C-alpha positions as CSV (number, residue, x, y, z in Angstrom):
1,M,28.3,75.4,-34.0
2,S,28.3,71.4,-35.3
3,A,25.2,71.3,-37.4
4,R,24.9,67.9,-35.5
5,F,24.4,69.9,-32.1
6,D,21.6,72.3,-34.1
7,G,18.7,72.9,-31.2
8,V,20.6,71.3,-28.6
9,E,20.0,73.5,-25.9
10,A,21.5,71.7,-22.6
11,L,24.5,69.9,-22.3
12,V,24.4,67.0,-19.5
13,F,27.5,65.5,-18.0
14,D,28.7,62.3,-16.5
15,M,30.7,63.0,-13.7
16,F,33.3,60.2,-12.4
17,G,35.3,60.3,-14.7
18,T,34.1,62.6,-17.3
19,V,34.1,65.8,-14.7
20,V,36.6,64.2,-11.9
21,D,39.1,62.7,-11.4
22,W,37.9,59.9,-9.1
23,R,41.0,57.5,-9.0
24,N,43.5,59.4,-7.7
25,S,41.2,61.7,-5.3
26,V,39.7,58.8,-3.9
27,A,43.5,57.2,-3.4
28,A,44.5,60.5,-1.5
29,E,41.4,60.0,0.9
30,V,41.5,56.5,1.8
31,A,45.7,57.0,2.2
32,V,44.6,59.3,5.2
33,H,41.3,57.8,6.7
34,L,42.7,54.0,6.3
35,R,46.2,53.9,6.3
36,D,45.9,53.2,9.9
37,H,43.4,50.1,10.0
38,V,44.5,48.4,6.8
39,P,47.9,47.0,7.0
40,G,50.4,47.5,3.4
41,L,47.6,50.0,2.3
42,D,48.1,50.6,-1.4
43,A,45.5,53.9,-2.1
44,H,45.5,53.3,-5.3
45,E,44.5,50.2,-5.4
46,F,41.7,50.7,-3.1
47,A,40.6,52.9,-4.6
48,D,40.4,50.7,-8.3
49,R,38.8,47.6,-5.6
50,W,36.2,50.4,-4.4
51,R,35.4,50.9,-8.0
52,A,35.2,47.8,-9.1
53,E,31.8,47.2,-6.8
54,Y,30.4,50.3,-8.5
55,Q,28.6,48.6,-11.5
56,P,27.5,45.2,-9.4
57,S,25.9,47.0,-6.9
58,M,23.9,49.3,-8.9
59,E,22.6,46.4,-11.4
60,R,20.9,44.5,-8.2
61,V,19.1,48.1,-8.2
62,R,18.3,47.8,-11.8
63,S,17.1,44.4,-12.1
64,G,15.2,44.6,-9.4
65,G,16.5,43.0,-6.9
66,R,16.0,45.6,-4.3
67,E,14.9,49.1,-4.0
68,F,16.4,52.2,-5.1
69,V,18.8,54.0,-2.7
70,R,21.5,56.5,-3.0
71,L,24.5,55.9,-4.3
72,D,26.1,56.8,-0.7
73,V,24.5,53.2,0.5
74,L,25.9,51.7,-1.7
75,H,29.2,53.4,-1.5
76,R,29.6,52.6,2.0
77,E,28.3,49.0,1.7
78,N,31.1,48.7,-1.3
79,L,33.3,50.0,1.2
80,E,32.6,47.3,3.7
81,T,32.6,45.0,0.7
82,V,36.5,45.7,-0.1
83,L,37.6,45.6,3.4
84,A,36.4,42.2,3.9
85,E,37.9,41.2,0.9
86,M,41.4,42.7,1.8
87,G,41.0,40.7,4.8
88,V,39.8,43.2,7.3
89,D,36.9,43.4,9.3
90,P,34.7,46.0,8.8
91,A,33.4,46.1,12.4
92,S,37.0,46.9,14.0
93,I,37.1,50.0,12.6
94,P,35.4,53.1,14.2
95,T,31.9,54.0,12.5
96,E,33.2,57.7,12.5
97,V,35.8,56.4,10.3
98,L,34.2,54.1,7.8
99,D,31.5,57.6,7.3
100,E,34.6,60.3,7.1
101,A,36.3,57.6,3.9
102,N,33.2,57.2,2.3
103,L,33.0,61.1,2.1
104,A,36.4,60.6,-0.3
105,W,33.3,60.2,-3.4
106,H,32.2,64.0,-2.3
107,R,35.6,65.4,-2.5
108,L,36.9,64.6,-6.3
109,D,39.2,66.8,-8.5
110,P,38.1,68.5,-11.9
111,W,40.5,67.3,-14.3
112,P,42.0,70.3,-15.2
113,D,40.1,71.5,-18.4
114,A,37.0,71.1,-16.3
115,V,36.3,74.3,-15.0
116,S,37.5,76.6,-17.8
117,G,35.7,74.4,-20.2
118,L,32.4,74.3,-18.4
119,T,32.5,77.9,-17.9
120,R,32.6,78.3,-21.8
121,L,29.8,75.5,-22.8
122,K,27.8,77.8,-19.6
123,E,27.3,81.0,-22.1
124,R,25.3,79.2,-24.9
125,F,23.5,75.8,-22.9
126,I,22.2,74.6,-19.9
127,I,24.7,72.6,-18.3
128,A,24.0,69.8,-15.6
129,P,25.7,66.7,-14.3
130,L,23.4,63.5,-15.5
131,S,25.5,61.5,-13.2
132,N,24.7,58.3,-11.2
133,A,25.9,60.2,-7.8
134,N,23.0,61.7,-5.6
135,I,22.5,64.9,-5.6
136,R,23.9,65.9,-2.0
137,L,27.1,64.0,-3.6
138,A,27.2,66.2,-6.8
139,L,26.6,68.8,-5.0
140,D,29.2,68.6,-2.5
141,V,31.9,68.3,-5.4
142,A,30.7,71.2,-7.6
143,K,31.0,73.5,-4.3
144,R,34.5,71.9,-3.8
145,A,35.8,72.0,-7.2
146,G,33.8,75.3,-8.1
147,L,32.3,73.5,-11.0
148,P,29.9,76.4,-12.2
149,W,26.9,74.1,-13.2
150,D,23.2,75.3,-13.8
151,A,21.2,72.5,-11.8
152,I,22.8,69.9,-9.9
153,L,20.5,66.5,-10.8
154,G,21.2,63.5,-9.3
155,A,19.9,60.2,-9.7
156,E,17.1,60.4,-7.2
157,V,16.0,62.5,-9.8
158,A,15.0,59.5,-12.0
159,G,15.3,57.1,-9.4
160,A,17.2,55.1,-11.7
161,Y,21.0,54.2,-12.6
162,K,22.3,54.9,-15.8
163,P,22.5,53.1,-18.4
164,E,18.4,52.6,-17.8
165,P,16.5,54.7,-20.1
166,A,14.3,56.6,-17.0
167,A,17.6,58.5,-16.3
168,Y,18.5,59.7,-19.6
169,L,14.4,60.5,-20.0
170,R,13.4,62.1,-16.8
171,T,16.7,64.3,-16.7
172,A,15.0,66.0,-20.2
173,E,12.0,66.4,-18.7
174,V,12.5,67.8,-15.8
175,L,14.9,70.3,-17.8
176,G,11.7,70.7,-20.0
177,L,13.6,69.5,-23.2
178,E,12.7,66.8,-26.0
179,P,16.0,64.2,-25.6
180,N,17.2,66.0,-28.7
181,Q,16.8,69.1,-27.1
182,V,19.9,67.6,-24.9
183,G,23.6,66.8,-25.5
184,M,25.3,64.0,-23.1
185,V,29.1,64.2,-23.0
186,A,31.0,61.8,-21.3
187,A,34.2,59.9,-21.4
188,H,32.4,56.1,-21.5
189,N,31.1,54.8,-24.9
190,S,28.8,52.3,-23.2
191,D,27.0,55.9,-21.5
192,L,26.9,57.9,-24.9
193,S,25.5,54.4,-26.6
194,A,22.5,54.4,-24.3
195,A,21.8,57.7,-24.6
196,A,22.0,57.9,-28.2
197,E,19.3,55.2,-28.3
198,L,17.1,57.4,-26.7
199,G,17.8,60.5,-28.8
200,L,20.0,62.7,-27.0
201,R,23.0,64.3,-29.3
202,T,26.1,62.8,-28.0
203,A,29.9,63.9,-27.1
204,F,32.8,62.1,-26.5
205,V,35.4,63.5,-24.6
206,R,38.9,60.8,-24.4
207,R,40.1,60.7,-20.7
208,P,42.9,58.1,-20.9
209,A,44.1,58.2,-17.3
210,E,40.6,57.8,-15.8
211,Y,42.0,54.5,-14.3
212,G,45.4,55.3,-14.2
213,P,48.6,54.4,-16.7
214,G,47.1,51.3,-17.7
215,Q,43.7,51.8,-18.8
216,T,42.7,49.8,-21.4
217,T,39.0,50.7,-21.7
218,D,37.2,53.9,-23.5
219,L,40.8,55.3,-25.2
220,T,38.9,56.3,-28.3
221,A,35.5,57.0,-29.7
222,E,33.7,53.9,-30.6
223,G,30.4,55.2,-32.0
224,D,29.1,57.4,-34.3
225,W,29.6,60.3,-31.9
226,D,27.8,63.8,-32.3
227,I,31.1,65.2,-31.3
228,V,34.3,63.4,-30.6
229,A,36.5,65.9,-28.2
230,E,40.6,65.8,-26.4
231,D,38.9,67.9,-23.6
232,F,36.7,70.2,-22.5
233,E,38.2,73.3,-23.8
234,D,38.3,71.0,-27.5
235,L,34.5,70.8,-26.8
236,A,33.7,74.3,-26.3
237,D,35.7,75.0,-29.5
238,Q,33.9,72.6,-31.0
239,I,30.2,73.1,-30.0
240,G,30.7,76.5,-27.8
């Protein structure tokens, strides 16, 4: 095992983009549930626009502009925002259709290496998501995808969204560990930067197709992360 991971007892994982392929999964669901309601629907474009509302909606919580609410609530609000921006009145779509479309985020497919890599890592470490997802969302994704988590931790645990320090520190506390006994695994340099500042160990895993063929961000490790891996199997080879 890498010396930089000496003393690490738990690995916690960013979920959206690192463990699961949200873009293709959401696009597939959107194509089914909204095709009769959005003229000229481009399902991948819709998924991208929906995801683009993710950080701004959480920032209103992080900045104190509104109280903490579950990501499911934010996703539903963001869905209506995107529809309105595309010239579709959300009120013209049956509520049950919008509710079902919102569950797209509960039906995300894992990257091909995710389940096998996590299974290997589980032999050595406690493994759990450290995601902005709410617990029920993360649970549904895990059950559908067969993710072998030891625990399901959601943003409700800390009542905070990454990269707020509480999101990382409260997770370590719940696991009964000090920050330096926890390794943060993510495909996003900003997530790892926030974790490293709080004393967590860091592992960057490349996901160059997260945002599709035109992705321009997070293609390479941009910090002095403790581990840099091509996928979860490579991560397991290096530290498992």
